[in-house]
Each structure stands twice: as C-alpha cells, then as structure tokens.
C-alpha positions as CSV (number, residue, x, y, z in Angstrom):
1,M,0.0,0.0,0.0
2,S,1.3,3.4,-0.9
3,R,0.6,5.7,2.0
4,A,-0.6,9.3,1.7
5,D,2.0,10.4,4.3
6,T,4.9,9.6,2.1
7,V,4.8,11.8,-1.0
8,V,6.6,14.6,-2.9
9,V,4.7,17.9,-2.8
10,L,5.7,20.1,-5.6
11,D,5.0,23.6,-7.1
12,F,6.0,25.2,-10.3
13,E,6.3,28.9,-11.1
14,T,6.0,29.4,-14.9
15,T,6.1,32.0,-17.7
16,G,2.3,31.5,-18.2
17,L,-0.6,29.1,-17.9
18,S,-0.1,26.5,-20.6
19,P,2.9,24.5,-21.8
20,N,0.9,23.8,-25.0
21,M,1.1,27.5,-25.8
22,G,4.9,27.5,-25.3
23,D,5.0,28.5,-21.6
24,R,8.0,27.1,-19.6
25,A,8.8,26.5,-16.0
26,I,11.0,29.1,-14.3
27,E,11.2,27.7,-10.8
28,I,10.5,24.3,-9.1
29,G,10.1,23.8,-5.4
30,A,9.3,20.5,-3.7
31,V,9.1,18.9,-0.3
32,L,9.6,15.2,0.4
33,I,7.4,13.9,3.2
34,E,8.2,10.4,4.6
35,D,6.0,8.9,7.3
36,G,4.4,12.2,8.0
37,E,7.7,14.1,8.4
38,I,9.3,16.6,6.0
39,T,12.7,14.9,5.2
40,G,13.9,16.7,2.0
41,R,13.6,19.8,-0.1
42,F,14.3,20.8,-3.6
43,Q,14.3,24.4,-5.0
44,Q,15.9,25.8,-8.2
45,L,15.3,28.7,-10.5
46,M,15.7,27.7,-14.2
47,N,16.3,29.8,-17.3
48,P,13.4,29.2,-19.8
49,G,15.4,30.6,-22.7
50,R,13.1,33.6,-23.1
51,L,12.1,36.7,-21.2
52,V,9.5,36.7,-18.5
53,D,6.8,39.4,-18.8
54,S,6.2,42.0,-16.2
55,F,3.0,40.4,-14.9
56,I,4.8,37.2,-14.0
57,E,7.7,39.2,-12.5
58,D,5.2,41.0,-10.3
59,Y,3.2,37.9,-9.5
60,T,6.1,35.7,-8.5
61,G,8.8,38.2,-7.6
62,I,11.1,36.3,-10.1
63,T,12.8,38.8,-12.4
64,N,14.6,38.3,-15.7
65,E,17.8,39.4,-13.9
66,M,17.4,36.4,-11.5
67,L,16.9,34.0,-14.4
68,V,19.9,35.1,-16.5
69,D,22.4,33.0,-14.6
70,A,20.0,30.2,-13.7
71,P,20.7,26.8,-15.2
72,P,18.5,25.8,-18.2
73,C,15.3,23.9,-17.6
74,S,16.7,20.7,-19.0
75,E,19.5,20.6,-16.3
76,V,17.1,21.4,-13.4
77,M,14.4,19.0,-14.5
78,D,16.9,16.2,-14.9
79,Q,18.0,16.7,-11.2
80,F,14.3,17.0,-10.2
81,A,13.4,13.7,-11.9
82,D,16.0,12.1,-9.7
83,F,14.6,13.8,-6.6
84,I,11.0,12.6,-7.4
85,G,12.2,9.0,-7.8
86,D,9.2,6.6,-7.5
87,Y,7.3,8.7,-5.0
88,N,3.6,9.7,-5.4
89,L,3.1,13.4,-6.1
90,V,0.9,16.1,-4.6
91,A,0.3,19.7,-5.8
92,H,-2.3,22.4,-5.0
93,N,-4.3,22.6,-8.3
94,A,-2.4,19.5,-9.5
95,S,-3.6,19.6,-13.1
96,F,-1.6,22.8,-13.6
97,D,1.6,21.4,-12.1
98,Q,1.2,18.0,-13.7
99,R,1.0,19.6,-17.2
100,F,4.2,21.5,-16.7
101,L,6.0,18.5,-15.1
102,D,4.9,16.3,-18.0
103,A,5.9,18.9,-20.6
104,E,9.3,19.6,-19.1
105,L,10.2,16.0,-18.5
106,A,9.1,15.0,-22.1
107,R,11.6,17.5,-23.4
108,I,14.4,15.6,-21.8
109,S,12.9,12.1,-22.3
110,R,12.5,11.5,-18.5
111,R,9.5,10.0,-16.9
112,Y,8.1,9.4,-13.4
113,S,6.1,6.4,-12.1
114,G,4.2,8.0,-9.2
115,Q,0.6,9.0,-9.2
116,F,-0.7,12.5,-8.7
117,A,-3.2,13.8,-6.1
118,C,-4.6,17.3,-5.8
119,S,-4.5,19.0,-2.3
120,M,-7.0,21.6,-3.5
121,L,-9.7,19.0,-4.5
122,A,-9.1,17.1,-1.3
123,A,-9.5,20.3,0.7
124,R,-12.8,21.1,-1.0
125,R,-14.1,17.8,0.4
126,L,-12.5,17.9,3.9
127,F,-12.8,21.7,4.5
128,P,-16.0,22.6,2.7
129,D,-16.6,25.6,5.1
130,A,-13.4,27.4,4.2
131,P,-14.0,30.8,2.6
132,N,-12.3,29.5,-0.6
133,H,-9.8,26.9,-1.5
134,K,-6.8,28.9,-2.5
135,L,-3.6,27.8,-0.7
136,G,-3.2,31.0,1.4
137,T,-6.8,30.9,2.6
138,L,-6.6,27.2,3.6
139,V,-3.3,27.7,5.4
140,E,-5.1,30.4,7.5
141,Y,-8.3,28.3,7.9
142,A,-6.3,25.3,9.2
143,N,-4.2,27.5,11.6
144,I,-1.0,26.6,9.8
145,S,1.9,29.0,10.7
146,A,3.1,30.7,7.5
147,D,6.2,32.9,7.5
148,G,7.2,33.8,3.9
149,A,5.9,34.9,0.5
150,F,3.3,32.9,-1.5
151,H,4.0,32.5,-5.2
152,R,7.5,31.3,-4.7
153,A,7.8,27.6,-5.4
154,L,9.5,26.3,-2.3
155,F,7.3,28.3,0.1
156,D,4.1,27.2,-1.7
157,S,5.2,23.6,-1.7
158,E,6.0,23.8,2.0
159,M,2.6,25.3,2.8
160,A,0.9,22.7,0.6
161,A,2.8,20.0,2.4
162,K,1.7,21.3,5.8
163,L,-1.9,21.5,4.5
164,W,-1.6,18.0,3.3
165,L,-0.5,16.7,6.7
166,A,-3.2,18.8,8.4
167,M,-5.8,17.0,6.2
168,L,-4.4,13.6,7.0
169,E,-4.5,14.5,10.7
170,D,-8.1,15.6,10.2
171,I,-9.0,12.3,8.6
172,G,-7.3,10.5,11.5
173,E,-9.2,12.4,14.1
174,R,-12.6,12.3,12.4
175,Y,-12.5,8.7,11.2
176,D,-9.9,7.0,13.3
177,L,-7.9,6.3,10.2
178,W,-4.3,7.0,10.9
179,E,-2.6,5.2,7.9
180,V,-4.4,6.7,4.9
181,P,-3.7,5.0,1.6
182,F,-2.7,7.4,-1.2
183,D,-5.4,5.9,-3.5
184,L,-8.1,6.7,-1.0
185,I,-7.2,10.4,-1.2
186,Q,-7.3,10.1,-5.0
187,K,-10.8,8.6,-4.6
188,L,-11.7,11.4,-2.2
189,T,-10.9,14.1,-4.8
190,K,-13.5,12.6,-7.1
191,T,-16.2,11.9,-4.4
192,P,-19.2,14.2,-4.2
193,K,-19.1,16.3,-1.0
194,G,-22.2,14.6,0.4
195,S,-20.6,11.1,0.1
196,V,-17.3,11.9,1.8
197,H,-18.5,10.5,5.2
198,K,-19.5,7.2,3.6
199,L,-16.2,6.9,1.7
200,F,-14.3,6.8,5.0
201,Q,-16.8,4.8,6.9
202,N,-16.6,2.0,4.3
203,R,-12.9,1.6,4.8
C-alpha cells in the first residue's frame, strides 16, 4: 500500500498558464514527506530561454535578472526527476503542475512512475466551510503557521505539504484512520461532497 503520508509535494512557477502555448517552468520547489515528516527539499530557478513578462515578474517576484544566470530547464528537470524517484506526487491545483511536469520531462525524455493527487480538490471535500480553497486561505483556515511569501515555489510547496499533513490529521481524528492509503485520497478528490463520510466509513 502506498501511504498518503509519504509523497513529494511540488509547485512550479512558470512563464504562463499553458505549456501547449509554449510556456515554460521558471522555478520548481518541492518537499519530500516520509511517514508524515518533511525529510527533504528541492528548489531551483531555471532559465526558460526567453524573457518573462512584467505580470509574471510582479506575481512571482522572479525577475529576468534572477533567471539570466540560472541553469537551463533541462538541467534542473533532470535533477528534479532524480529527486522525485518513485514517490507519489501532490500539488495544489495539481492539473496545472502536472501539465508542466509532463511537458518539461518530455523535453528531456525522462518519466516518473508516481501517481498525482490534488490537495485543492481534497481540501474542498474535507474543509467545505473554508471561505475559498486557495492555498493561502486554507493555510489560514487550518491554523498553519506561515512565514514567507506565496507564489515562490518552495514556500508554496512547504505550505501545501503542511496543509496535506493537516488534512491527513483531520481524517485520523474524524474517522480514526491514521494510515491513509494514497489511492483513498485520489478517490476522495472525485467523491461528491455529500458522500465523503460514507467513503471513509466504508474503509
């Protein structure tokens, strides 16, 4: 059984919204959680081979000057593929990060064998009363201490990791299920909100 408390939580900062439109990664941040403890981190800026527009500079705080001397995407993504190994993967709004991970690794003919789960979709089921399900809002809602700036990859992945662990804790306290299988969280993200209780009671 792959457990939900042993995963890599990752976050990309990018030049735009879609790798299909030619957008590239400019920063990767990731946190390795093993048995519920953060045991490793990965963070690296990467040069996408093109200029970043002012909106992205303002949004992320990552400037063209910062990227000039950064290693190319191919080099960083090769190292990151090694970091991921065979672990399952988590991201907040995972469809976005998965698209960029797939696109950047395809460029260097690397693959990963882990499965993805989305912390945002899980939070919608477990914390339906949160004002919204943006990462910053959920961190506040779950009383997670946050000291840093959102929209930088390592900070966002650290916060998503803490949120992920808070959700696993919530499942443990609510349903007395302390070893949560990863595939159960994947099922949770596809379960209608009204059926969440039944999903865990049928375990």
